[in-house]
DRENLOBA-485808 format. One line per field, with one value per residue: residue number from 0; residue in three letters; x, y, z of N, C-alpha, C in turn. Coordinates in nm, 3 decimals. Layout:
REM residues N
num	c(NUM_...);
residu	c(ala_...);
n_c1	c(X_...);
n_c2	c(Y_...);
n_c3	c(Z_...);
ca_c1	c(X_...);
ca_c2	c(Y_...);
ca_c3	c(Z_...);
c_c1	c(X_...);
c_c2	c(Y_...);
c_c3	c(Z_...);
This chain:
REM residues 83
num	c(0_1_2_3_4_5_6_7_8_9_10_11_12_13_14_15_16_17_18_19_20_21_22_23_24_25_26_27_28_29_30_31_32_33_34_35_36_37_38_39_40_41_42_43_44_45_46_47_48_49_50_51_52_53_54_55_56_57_58_59_60_61_62_63_64_65_66_67_68_69_70_71_72_73_74_75_76_77_78_79_80_81_82);
residu	c(met_arg_arg_ile_thr_leu_leu_cys_ala_thr_ala_ala_val_ala_leu_thr_ala_leu_ala_thr_thr_ile_pro_ala_lys_ala_asp_tyr_arg_leu_ile_arg_trp_asn_asp_thr_gly_phe_cys_gln_val_trp_asp_lys_asn_phe_pro_val_ala_pro_trp_pro_ser_asn_tyr_ser_val_val_ser_his_ser_val_pro_thr_phe_ile_ala_ala_leu_asp_val_lys_asp_his_met_leu_his_arg_gly_his_cys_ser_phe);
n_c1	c(-4.437_-4.279_-4.171_-3.952_-3.770_-3.697_-3.567_-3.382_-3.222_-3.154_-3.006_-2.813_-2.632_-2.542_-2.368_-2.160_-2.126_-2.004_-1.819_-1.637_-1.538_-1.386_-1.010_-0.767_-0.565_-0.210_-0.035_0.347_0.650_0.948_1.139_1.366_1.506_1.692_1.866_1.941_1.969_1.798_1.595_1.270_0.945_0.684_0.299_0.175_-0.073_-0.171_-0.269_-0.204_0.124_0.465_0.612_0.873_0.965_1.182_1.308_1.421_1.241_1.308_1.301_1.125_0.771_0.608_0.370_0.323_0.279_0.504_0.705_0.777_0.900_1.109_1.258_1.369_1.507_1.741_1.817_1.960_2.169_2.342_2.417_2.313_2.120_2.029_1.986);
n_c2	c(0.115_0.380_0.360_0.134_0.248_0.477_0.318_0.222_0.435_0.504_0.319_0.370_0.597_0.569_0.376_0.505_0.703_0.557_0.410_0.631_0.723_0.503_0.385_0.406_0.091_0.129_0.000_0.006_-0.146_-0.216_-0.354_-0.516_-0.655_-0.931_-1.013_-0.786_-0.537_-0.350_-0.098_-0.132_0.045_-0.125_-0.183_-0.365_-0.432_-0.461_-0.730_-0.909_-1.090_-1.005_-1.021_-1.154_-1.417_-1.360_-1.157_-1.020_-0.882_-0.543_-0.363_-0.226_-0.220_0.069_0.346_0.516_0.643_0.838_0.781_0.520_0.592_0.790_0.604_0.457_0.654_0.629_0.398_0.409_0.616_0.475_0.261_-0.002_-0.025_-0.027_0.228);
n_c3	c(-0.100_-0.078_0.137_0.126_-0.013_0.130_0.326_0.184_0.166_0.326_0.451_0.262_0.325_0.592_0.557_0.409_0.552_0.769_0.585_0.595_0.796_0.880_0.839_0.624_0.605_0.501_0.364_0.329_0.164_0.109_-0.185_-0.286_-0.636_-0.696_-0.871_-0.999_-0.827_-0.802_-0.641_-0.538_-0.460_-0.295_-0.273_0.005_0.014_-0.181_-0.404_-0.547_-0.584_-0.639_-0.911_-1.130_-0.880_-0.744_-0.548_-0.229_0.074_0.208_0.335_0.708_0.767_0.627_0.677_0.431_0.095_0.015_0.280_0.203_0.000_0.115_0.228_0.060_-0.066_0.114_0.171_-0.136_-0.108_0.085_-0.080_-0.073_-0.277_-0.600_-0.861);
ca_c1	c(-4.298_-4.198_-4.050_-3.843_-3.679_-3.656_-3.473_-3.241_-3.145_-3.087_-2.896_-2.699_-2.575_-2.536_-2.266_-2.088_-2.107_-1.944_-1.675_-1.536_-1.451_-1.254_-0.904_-0.747_-0.466_-0.155_0.127_0.475_0.763_1.102_1.150_1.524_1.503_1.788_1.979_1.981_2.003_1.718_1.483_1.102_0.822_0.574_0.223_0.145_-0.255_-0.183_-0.368_-0.089_0.270_0.553_0.637_0.914_0.941_1.346_1.294_1.362_1.193_1.454_1.267_1.042_0.680_0.583_0.270_0.259_0.419_0.625_0.750_0.829_1.043_1.208_1.326_1.414_1.634_1.841_1.888_1.998_2.277_2.423_2.482_2.258_2.029_2.053_1.836);
ca_c2	c(0.178_0.486_0.311_0.092_0.354_0.540_0.242_0.215_0.584_0.590_0.271_0.376_0.717_0.528_0.306_0.573_0.754_0.468_0.425_0.732_0.730_0.389_0.483_0.301_0.048_0.132_-0.091_0.015_-0.190_-0.158_-0.467_-0.500_-0.810_-1.004_-1.036_-0.647_-0.522_-0.253_-0.161_-0.061_-0.012_-0.235_-0.177_-0.526_-0.469_-0.494_-0.857_-1.042_-1.092_-0.962_-1.115_-1.295_-1.389_-1.317_-1.046_-0.968_-0.735_-0.500_-0.215_-0.241_-0.148_0.244_0.362_0.627_0.646_0.888_0.727_0.422_0.682_0.852_0.493_0.435_0.750_0.620_0.287_0.434_0.677_0.406_0.173_-0.122_-0.035_0.031_0.298);
ca_c3	c(-0.144_-0.025_0.310_0.063_-0.081_0.218_0.398_0.112_0.093_0.465_0.447_0.155_0.379_0.653_0.502_0.347_0.675_0.818_0.522_0.528_0.953_0.922_0.763_0.515_0.640_0.413_0.421_0.210_0.189_-0.004_-0.239_-0.388_-0.688_-0.654_-0.977_-1.033_-0.693_-0.792_-0.498_-0.588_-0.313_-0.315_-0.205_0.049_-0.002_-0.368_-0.407_-0.644_-0.523_-0.750_-1.022_-1.059_-0.735_-0.734_-0.465_-0.113_0.141_0.254_0.449_0.746_0.713_0.638_0.643_0.340_-0.016_0.042_0.393_0.159_-0.103_0.190_0.278_-0.049_-0.117_0.222_0.082_-0.222_-0.094_0.140_-0.166_-0.036_-0.339_-0.703_-0.890);
c_c1	c(-4.232_-4.132_-3.958_-3.732_-3.618_-3.527_-3.342_-3.173_-3.112_-2.975_-2.773_-2.604_-2.546_-2.407_-2.191_-2.060_-1.993_-1.802_-1.565_-1.490_-1.367_-1.129_-0.863_-0.593_-0.395_-0.034_0.246_0.522_0.859_1.127_1.298_1.527_1.686_1.895_2.010_2.015_1.873_1.608_1.303_0.971_0.711_0.453_0.200_0.002_-0.317_-0.250_-0.270_0.091_0.354_0.627_0.755_0.941_1.100_1.378_1.315_1.307_1.279_1.427_1.158_0.892_0.673_0.406_0.201_0.419_0.542_0.737_0.854_1.003_1.165_1.328_1.423_1.568_1.737_1.910_1.999_2.164_2.345_2.459_2.391_2.154_2.069_1.967_1.728);
c_c2	c(0.281_0.446_0.232_0.158_0.460_0.504_0.230_0.317_0.588_0.480_0.306_0.480_0.662_0.445_0.378_0.650_0.665_0.415_0.543_0.763_0.599_0.418_0.388_0.240_0.032_0.029_-0.122_-0.086_-0.173_-0.308_-0.497_-0.683_-0.817_-0.995_-0.841_-0.544_-0.386_-0.257_-0.062_-0.073_-0.053_-0.204_-0.323_-0.526_-0.508_-0.673_-0.983_-0.984_-1.045_-1.022_-1.067_-1.278_-1.395_-1.199_-1.096_-0.837_-0.674_-0.368_-0.277_-0.132_-0.034_0.253_0.433_0.578_0.723_0.874_0.651_0.523_0.727_0.693_0.424_0.498_0.686_0.486_0.338_0.500_0.595_0.311_0.004_-0.147_0.028_0.099_0.231);
c_c3	c(-0.138_0.106_0.235_0.028_0.009_0.343_0.364_0.101_0.241_0.490_0.401_0.260_0.486_0.636_0.445_0.473_0.771_0.762_0.507_0.689_0.945_0.795_0.707_0.563_0.517_0.456_0.317_0.213_0.065_-0.053_-0.324_-0.458_-0.689_-0.771_-1.019_-0.964_-0.702_-0.654_-0.561_-0.408_-0.349_-0.178_-0.133_0.040_-0.104_-0.335_-0.463_-0.531_-0.653_-0.825_-1.126_-0.938_-0.648_-0.637_-0.368_-0.049_0.226_0.373_0.578_0.700_0.719_0.614_0.550_0.238_-0.027_0.144_0.313_0.050_-0.036_0.209_0.149_-0.099_-0.004_0.147_-0.015_-0.191_0.003_0.056_-0.133_-0.191_-0.444_-0.768_-0.939);
């Protein structure tokens, strides 16, 4: 019984160490709603697509939420997006 417990504990520690070394893949994009012109940051890793489907992707993929907000700020100043 002790061997099984020791084996399970070792496996848990190994999986935790492996999970912390693999970086998370962040994929943020800016979407623009066609009817209002409102731009929104969207995480492409979210398992559900935006609803309703009357939107278009207006930016390239960026690695962080802060970078996506920066893209949104630039598009707001250029007049491509409404608030």
